[in-house]
C-alpha positions as CSV (number, residue, x, y, z in Angstrom):
1,X,-109.6,-87.7,50.0
2,X,-109.7,-85.6,52.4
3,X,-109.0,-86.5,56.3
4,X,-109.4,-84.8,59.5
5,X,-109.4,-84.7,62.8
6,X,-111.5,-86.4,65.1
7,X,-113.3,-87.0,61.7
8,X,-113.7,-90.8,60.4
9,X,-111.6,-90.3,57.0
10,X,-113.6,-90.2,53.9
11,X,-113.6,-90.0,49.9
12,X,-114.8,-86.6,47.8
13,X,-115.3,-86.5,44.2
14,X,-116.3,-83.2,42.4
15,X,-117.5,-82.7,39.4
16,X,-118.4,-78.9,37.8
17,X,-120.9,-79.1,36.1
18,X,-122.6,-76.7,33.1
19,X,-126.4,-76.4,33.7
20,X,-126.7,-74.5,35.8
21,X,-124.0,-73.4,36.8
22,X,-122.1,-75.0,40.2
23,X,-119.9,-77.9,41.1
24,X,-121.2,-81.4,42.2
25,X,-119.9,-82.8,45.2
26,X,-120.0,-86.5,46.0
27,X,-118.2,-88.1,49.1
28,X,-118.9,-91.5,50.8
29,X,-117.6,-92.3,54.3
30,X,-113.9,-95.2,54.4
31,X,-115.0,-96.6,57.5
32,X,-116.2,-100.0,56.1
33,X,-113.3,-100.3,54.0
34,X,-110.9,-99.3,56.5
35,X,-112.6,-102.4,58.3
36,X,-112.3,-104.7,55.7
37,X,-108.0,-104.0,54.6
38,X,-107.6,-104.3,58.1
39,X,-109.5,-107.4,58.4
40,X,-107.6,-108.6,55.3
41,X,-104.2,-107.9,56.6
42,X,-104.7,-109.9,60.2
43,X,-105.5,-112.7,58.1
44,X,-102.8,-112.3,55.9
45,X,-100.5,-111.9,58.8
46,X,-102.0,-114.9,60.3
47,X,-102.1,-117.0,57.0
48,X,-98.4,-116.0,56.5
49,X,-97.9,-117.3,60.7
50,X,-99.7,-120.3,60.2
51,X,-97.8,-121.3,56.8
52,X,-94.5,-120.4,58.1
53,X,-95.3,-122.5,61.4
54,X,-96.3,-125.6,58.6
55,X,-93.5,-125.1,56.9
56,X,-91.6,-125.5,59.6
57,X,-92.9,-128.1,61.3
58,X,-92.8,-129.9,57.6
59,X,-89.0,-129.7,56.8
60,X,-88.1,-130.6,60.4
61,X,-90.5,-133.4,60.2
62,X,-89.0,-134.6,56.5
63,X,-85.1,-134.6,57.6
64,X,-86.1,-136.6,61.4
65,X,-87.7,-139.0,58.6
66,X,-84.9,-138.6,56.9
67,X,-81.9,-138.5,59.3
68,X,-83.7,-141.5,61.1
69,X,-81.5,-144.2,59.6
70,X,-78.4,-142.5,60.4
71,X,-79.5,-142.7,63.7
72,X,-80.3,-146.6,63.1
73,X,-77.3,-146.7,62.2
74,X,-75.3,-144.2,64.5
75,X,-77.0,-146.5,67.2
76,X,-75.8,-150.2,65.5
77,X,-72.5,-149.0,65.0
78,X,-71.9,-148.5,68.5
79,X,-72.9,-151.1,69.3
80,X,-70.4,-152.8,66.8
81,X,-67.2,-150.6,68.5
82,X,-68.6,-152.5,71.4
83,X,-67.2,-155.8,69.8
84,X,-70.4,-157.5,67.9
85,X,-67.9,-157.0,64.5
86,X,-71.6,-159.6,63.9
87,X,-73.5,-157.3,63.5
88,X,-74.9,-154.4,59.9
89,X,-76.3,-151.8,59.8
90,X,-80.3,-151.6,58.2
91,X,-80.0,-150.3,55.0
92,X,-82.5,-148.1,53.1
93,X,-82.8,-147.5,49.5
94,X,-80.4,-148.5,47.4
95,X,-80.5,-145.5,45.4
96,X,-80.4,-143.2,47.8
97,X,-77.7,-141.9,49.6
98,X,-78.3,-142.8,53.2
99,X,-78.9,-146.5,51.5
100,X,-75.4,-146.4,49.3
101,X,-73.9,-145.3,52.7
102,X,-75.0,-148.0,54.7
103,X,-74.1,-150.5,51.8
104,X,-70.7,-149.4,51.9
105,X,-70.6,-149.3,55.8
106,X,-71.6,-153.3,55.6
107,X,-69.1,-154.1,53.7
108,X,-66.1,-152.1,55.5
109,X,-67.3,-154.4,58.6
110,X,-67.3,-157.5,56.6
111,X,-63.8,-156.6,55.7
112,X,-63.1,-155.7,58.8
113,X,-64.8,-159.1,60.5
114,X,-62.8,-161.1,58.0
115,X,-59.9,-159.3,58.8
116,X,-60.2,-159.5,62.6
117,X,-61.2,-163.3,62.1
118,X,-57.5,-164.1,60.0
119,X,-55.7,-162.9,62.7
120,X,-57.5,-164.5,65.3
121,X,-56.8,-167.9,63.4
122,X,-53.2,-167.2,62.8
123,X,-52.1,-166.0,67.0
124,X,-54.4,-169.5,67.5
125,X,-52.4,-171.1,65.4
126,X,-49.1,-170.1,66.0
127,X,-50.2,-170.5,70.1
128,X,-50.8,-174.0,69.1
129,X,-47.5,-174.6,66.6
130,X,-45.0,-172.8,69.2
131,X,-47.1,-175.0,72.3
132,X,-46.8,-178.1,70.4
133,X,-43.0,-177.4,69.4
134,X,-42.5,-176.6,73.1
135,X,-43.7,-180.1,73.5
136,X,-42.1,-182.1,70.7
137,X,-38.9,-180.4,71.8
138,X,-39.0,-181.0,75.5
139,X,-38.1,-185.1,74.9
140,X,-35.2,-184.3,73.2
141,X,-33.4,-181.7,75.2
142,X,-35.0,-184.0,78.5
143,X,-33.1,-187.4,77.1
144,X,-29.7,-184.9,76.4
145,X,-30.1,-184.0,80.5
146,X,-30.2,-187.2,81.4
147,X,-27.2,-188.5,79.7
148,X,-25.2,-185.1,80.0
149,X,-26.2,-185.5,84.4
150,X,-25.0,-189.3,84.8
151,X,-21.6,-188.1,82.6
152,X,-21.3,-185.2,85.0
153,X,-22.6,-187.2,88.4
154,X,-19.7,-189.7,86.9
155,X,-21.7,-192.8,86.6
156,X,-20.9,-193.9,83.7
157,X,-17.8,-196.0,84.7
158,X,-17.3,-198.4,82.3
159,X,-16.3,-196.6,78.2
160,X,-19.2,-199.0,76.6
161,X,-21.3,-196.8,79.0
162,X,-19.8,-193.6,77.9
163,X,-20.4,-194.4,74.0
164,X,-23.8,-195.5,74.4
165,X,-24.7,-192.4,76.3
166,X,-23.0,-190.3,73.0
167,X,-24.9,-192.2,70.9
168,X,-27.8,-191.1,72.0
169,X,-26.8,-187.7,72.5
170,X,-26.2,-187.8,69.4
171,X,-29.5,-189.4,68.2
172,X,-31.5,-187.2,70.1
173,X,-29.4,-183.9,69.1
174,X,-30.0,-184.8,65.2
175,X,-33.1,-185.6,66.0
176,X,-33.8,-182.2,67.7
177,X,-31.6,-180.7,64.4
178,X,-34.4,-182.1,62.0
179,X,-37.3,-181.2,63.9
180,X,-36.3,-177.4,63.9
181,X,-35.4,-177.3,61.0
182,X,-38.8,-178.8,60.3
183,X,-40.4,-175.9,61.8
184,X,-38.3,-173.0,61.0
185,X,-39.5,-174.4,57.2
186,X,-43.1,-174.7,57.6
187,X,-42.6,-171.4,59.9
188,X,-41.2,-169.6,56.3
189,X,-44.0,-171.5,54.5
190,X,-46.8,-169.4,56.8
191,X,-45.1,-166.4,56.4
192,X,-43.9,-166.2,53.1
193,X,-46.5,-168.8,50.8
194,X,-45.1,-167.3,47.5
195,X,-42.7,-168.8,45.3
196,X,-40.3,-168.9,41.8
197,X,-42.6,-169.2,39.2
198,X,-40.7,-171.6,36.4
199,X,-41.1,-174.6,34.5
200,X,-40.2,-177.6,36.2
201,X,-39.9,-181.1,34.8
202,X,-41.2,-182.9,37.5
203,X,-40.6,-186.3,35.6
204,X,-37.1,-185.6,36.1
205,X,-37.5,-184.3,40.0
206,X,-39.3,-187.2,40.6
207,X,-36.5,-190.2,39.7
208,X,-33.9,-187.7,41.1
209,X,-35.6,-188.4,44.3
210,X,-36.3,-191.7,44.0
211,X,-32.6,-192.5,43.5
212,X,-31.8,-190.7,45.9
213,X,-33.7,-192.5,48.3
214,X,-32.7,-195.7,46.6
215,X,-29.6,-195.1,47.4
216,X,-29.5,-194.2,51.0
217,X,-32.1,-196.5,52.1
218,X,-31.6,-199.9,50.5
219,X,-33.6,-202.0,53.4
220,X,-37.1,-201.3,50.5
221,X,-37.8,-201.9,47.1
222,X,-38.5,-197.9,44.9
223,X,-40.5,-198.8,42.3
224,X,-40.7,-195.1,39.9
225,X,-42.5,-195.0,36.8
226,X,-42.9,-190.8,35.1
227,X,-44.1,-189.8,31.5
228,X,-41.9,-187.6,29.9
229,X,-42.9,-183.9,29.6
230,X,-44.6,-183.2,32.5
231,X,-43.9,-179.4,33.2
232,X,-45.8,-177.9,36.3
233,X,-45.2,-173.9,36.8
234,X,-43.6,-173.3,40.6
235,X,-40.0,-173.4,42.7
236,X,-37.8,-176.7,41.8
237,X,-36.7,-176.7,45.6
238,X,-39.8,-176.8,46.7
239,X,-41.5,-179.3,45.1
240,X,-38.2,-181.7,45.5
241,X,-38.7,-181.3,49.3
242,X,-42.4,-182.0,48.7
243,X,-41.3,-185.3,47.0
244,X,-38.6,-185.5,49.7
245,X,-41.0,-185.4,52.4
246,X,-43.7,-188.5,50.6
247,X,-40.7,-190.4,50.1
248,X,-39.3,-190.3,54.0
249,X,-42.3,-191.0,55.5
250,X,-42.5,-194.2,53.4
251,X,-39.5,-195.0,55.4
252,X,-40.5,-193.7,59.0
253,X,-43.9,-195.7,58.5
254,X,-43.3,-198.8,57.1
255,X,-41.2,-201.8,58.0
256,X,-37.9,-202.9,56.2
257,X,-38.5,-204.9,52.6
258,X,-41.7,-202.6,51.9
259,X,-42.1,-202.2,48.3
260,X,-42.8,-198.5,47.7
261,X,-43.8,-197.4,44.2
262,X,-43.7,-193.8,43.2
263,X,-46.0,-192.6,39.9
264,X,-46.0,-189.5,38.4
265,X,-48.7,-188.4,35.5
266,X,-50.6,-185.8,33.7
267,X,-54.1,-186.1,34.6
268,X,-55.9,-183.0,31.8
269,X,-54.6,-180.0,33.5
270,X,-52.6,-181.3,36.2
271,X,-49.5,-182.8,37.1
272,X,-49.5,-185.5,40.3
273,X,-47.3,-187.3,41.8
274,X,-48.5,-190.8,44.3
275,X,-46.4,-192.2,46.3
276,X,-47.6,-195.6,47.8
277,X,-46.0,-198.6,49.7
278,X,-47.7,-201.8,50.9
279,X,-46.7,-201.4,54.4
280,X,-49.2,-201.1,57.5
281,X,-51.1,-198.2,56.4
282,X,-53.3,-195.9,58.4
283,X,-56.5,-196.7,59.9
284,X,-59.3,-194.8,58.3
285,X,-60.1,-193.2,61.2
286,X,-56.9,-191.4,61.3
287,X,-56.6,-190.6,57.8
288,X,-58.0,-187.2,57.8
289,X,-56.1,-186.5,60.2
290,X,-52.8,-187.4,58.5
291,X,-51.7,-183.7,57.5
292,X,-52.1,-181.9,61.0
293,X,-48.8,-180.5,62.1
294,X,-47.5,-182.8,65.0
295,X,-49.2,-185.4,64.4
296,X,-48.6,-189.2,64.1
297,X,-49.9,-192.1,63.2
298,X,-47.6,-194.2,64.6
299,X,-44.0,-195.2,63.3
300,X,-41.7,-198.6,64.1
301,X,-39.5,-198.5,67.2
302,X,-37.0,-196.1,67.1
303,X,-38.0,-194.2,64.0
304,X,-40.0,-192.1,65.5
305,X,-41.2,-188.9,63.4
306,X,-41.4,-185.3,63.7
307,X,-44.6,-185.2,62.2
308,X,-44.2,-182.5,60.3
309,X,-43.7,-184.4,56.8
310,X,-46.7,-184.5,55.0
311,X,-47.8,-180.7,56.9
312,X,-44.7,-179.6,55.0
313,X,-45.9,-180.8,51.6
314,X,-49.7,-179.7,52.2
315,X,-48.3,-175.9,52.6
316,X,-45.6,-176.6,49.2
317,X,-49.1,-177.9,47.3
318,X,-50.6,-174.9,49.0
319,X,-48.1,-172.3,48.0
320,X,-48.4,-174.2,44.2
321,X,-52.2,-173.7,44.3
322,X,-52.0,-177.7,44.4
323,X,-53.5,-180.4,47.1
324,X,-52.3,-183.4,48.6
325,X,-55.0,-186.1,49.5
326,X,-54.4,-189.8,51.1
327,X,-55.7,-192.9,50.9
328,X,-55.6,-196.5,51.4
329,X,-53.7,-198.1,49.0
330,X,-54.4,-201.7,47.7
331,X,-54.5,-204.3,48.9
332,X,-53.3,-203.0,52.2
333,X,-50.9,-199.5,52.7
334,X,-51.3,-196.2,52.0
335,X,-51.0,-194.1,48.8
336,X,-50.6,-190.4,48.7
337,X,-51.7,-187.6,45.8
338,X,-49.4,-184.4,45.2
339,X,-51.2,-182.4,42.7
340,X,-49.9,-179.2,41.3
341,X,-51.4,-176.9,38.4
342,X,-49.3,-178.1,34.6
343,X,-47.3,-175.8,32.8
344,X,-49.6,-174.2,30.0
345,X,-46.7,-173.7,27.2
346,X,-47.2,-170.6,25.7
347,X,-49.0,-170.4,21.6
348,X,-46.7,-168.0,20.2
349,X,-43.6,-169.5,21.6
350,X,-41.0,-170.8,19.2
351,X,-40.2,-173.8,21.3
352,X,-43.3,-174.8,23.7
353,X,-42.6,-177.9,25.7
354,X,-45.7,-180.7,26.2
355,X,-46.9,-181.6,29.0
356,X,-47.8,-185.3,29.5
357,X,-51.3,-186.0,29.0
358,X,-50.6,-190.0,29.2
359,X,-52.9,-192.0,31.8
360,X,-51.9,-193.6,34.5
361,X,-49.7,-196.4,34.6
362,X,-50.9,-199.8,35.2
């Protein structure tokens, strides 16, 4: 191919011929070829640019659609951060990374919501407990202050009046001391519900508690029956306190001459302690609140209770994975039942302890 300045490009071919002797020269103009090649170059360049633009737009669209769930999660996270812990992010396809992210966020939010709700409930319970405790302590403190002021002002001129004032001060101090002890015990149960785990002979424990009540309160008839081999896994001191509180409840809310029946027996994989009496009982509409803190369904004059006895029993039962129920006794009176899991002996142990399985006593 030969190129001449000012002339179009041409391509020449030369072929030697033998007859007649000479050279055959042929040529063609490359103008059309060059034009075609130019157009092809333009088409390829334009096509490449369009393809690149389409790829860019497609990648952007795909990324936009792929990030849309994350943007929605971010918006919902902003609303949740503002305080709406009940809201949840939308979960996409569970098999995708975004779907797993949404599920993880929702699980985390559920745990946070539960934790915050438990903390608020605990704070509300503590506020109510402090308010009720302050109210309960106000009465004995007011009585102590009144008697002390009477003595200080010289209003008690007679020895009999002074003795009576001292007697009232002593009674109120004892009442306040019992109330403070109960509140401290209940606070410890709230904060540290853990207990010792050791086999406890519930039958022997119940009989000991009844014997102490019989000595301390001979004005009532105490009847007790306990099956042998009633073993529970728990804290002996806490279980003894629970039974003592049930018996003290009979003392505080029944008149003299009342008969109290205490029964301990096995019921499958549970140990049951039932304390009932033939006293005035509790109205049916008040039974649901009988285990509430500082709630008193009524007590004879002169023996006001703190309203914490059954609340402590309920907490002790909960610490032992048990329960407390109250129901009217027939034909009258109240029956309170404490149920805790029975101890299951190790089948490989060389000295197993039997669990009472007898039926409820008649």
